[in-house]
C-alpha positions, 0 to 999 in steps of 0.5 A: 139732363136726365139719365137712364140705364142702358138696358140691364147694364150699369151704364147711364145714358142721357135721355137725349142722344145726339144723332149724327147722320147729317155730318159729312153731307148736310153738315161740315166737320166744323159744324159737327164739332160744334154740335158735339161740344154744345151737346156735351156741355149740356149733359148729353153723353150719348152719341149714335152713329153708323158705318153707313152715315152720312145720309143719304148713303153714297160711296163718296160719303161712306164712313164720313160721319164716323171719321168726323167723330173720331177727329173730335174724340182725338182732338178733345181727348174726351173718349171717357165722357162719351157713351158711343154707339155705332152700327154695322150696315145690313145687306141691300143690293141696289142701294148700298152696293158700296158697302160689301157689294150690298151683300153683308151677312152678320157672320164672324168675318164680316162683323170683325171687318166692319167693326175694325174699320169703324174703330179705325175711323172713330179713333177708339179702341172700343164701341160702347154699343154696337148695333145691327143696323137692319136685319139680314133677313127679309122683313118689314123695316124702313117703313114697309107694312105687312109681312110677305112669307118667303124663303130666304137665307140668312146667318143663323142668329146664334152664329151672329151672337157668337160673332158679337161675343167674340168682339165683346171678349176681345174688348172691342164692344161693351154691349150689343143692340138691334135696330129696325127690328121686329118683335120676332127678331128681338125675342129670337136674339134674347131667347138664344142669348139667355139659353146659350149664355151669349151677350144680351141686347140692351137696346132696340133702335127703331122709329118712334114719333107722334106719326109712328107709334107702331113700336107700342104694339109688341115691342114696347112690352118687350122693352119693359119685360126684357130690359131692352129699351127703345132708342127712338129715331126719327122722333120728329118724322124727318122734321115734319112734326116741327111744322116747317113743311106744312102746306108744301113749304120746303125751306132751303137747305132742309132735308126734304128740300135737298132729298126728295126721296124722303117722303116717309112722313109726308103723305096726306094723312101724316100732314093732316095729323101734323097740322093737329099736333102743331095746332095743339102745341101752339094752343098751349104755348109750346114749340111743336118740335119740343112737344113732339120730342117731350112725348117720345122721351116721356114714354116708359119704354124709351131709354133715349131719344135720338135727336138730330139738327143741322144748326145749333139753334135747332140743337139747343131747342131739341136738347131743351125738350128734355126739360119739358114735362107735358101736362095730363091735359096735353097728353089726353089731347095727343091721345085723342088725335092718335085715336082718330088718326093712328100712326099715319106714317109707317 
């Protein structure tokens, strides 16, 4: 396993991060415990979760993933071996009404409440990386394209940074990060942190894959110049890049079979591009999912690649992708496909 610095910190995280959002919905607690045991044994020291999980969000499963992780940490007694990341959910009336009535704001009281509840579920005194799951302000995230200028009220960024600083000072958080953010948002947090001596973000958790390379425009340069690397989520586009959903196939128990709302990576353009990426992998004797993951991990702005799996066979293959180095020929052919079909999924 390879390791990279988490931003400008002295923390080394594995290039593969274990994603957890299926635990408590598609995966049982026992399955999740086995996944964590396996990942740690293979050198994965980075686990990412969120108060929102499991997915899809629902009142009945809210916090279930953190609870499972907390059980594992207490049972195994290995908190010191893990770099643990979690997130506070943002606002979202109509779809996360079960979390603070869908009206979360990133102020001192809310951050303290959400963090304390996560710590209780996780059965730990601190979280290594605490992230804002999505912006409080109205912006283009979760696949929304374009930006519609509008008047909206949100907690001033400096107030949010001060609230996070309180928790860093209290020892409950080591580092902070953003998720589903835009270049404007990232630079606003960075500039205020620098000018006011407040905690500086060390990571940006955004979608990135062969089907969505929008991170390369704007945010990749920020990652490079500001030491705030990408924690890439959905590196397989909800599993689409494995090729298992081609031609309308929906394997029993898979995410797209269970939850028909997850269509972000299933439009005709994405399916066409996926066919080409899968064919390229097979042409070179590679597993399509491993090729897609290896590409994400190889990017110079990537700190860690967040993989998920619903069974140990998938997990084994996904973790093994960290050992795959793509040849110049394959990378050139990937670029050719991308040039002809750039980022077909937002």
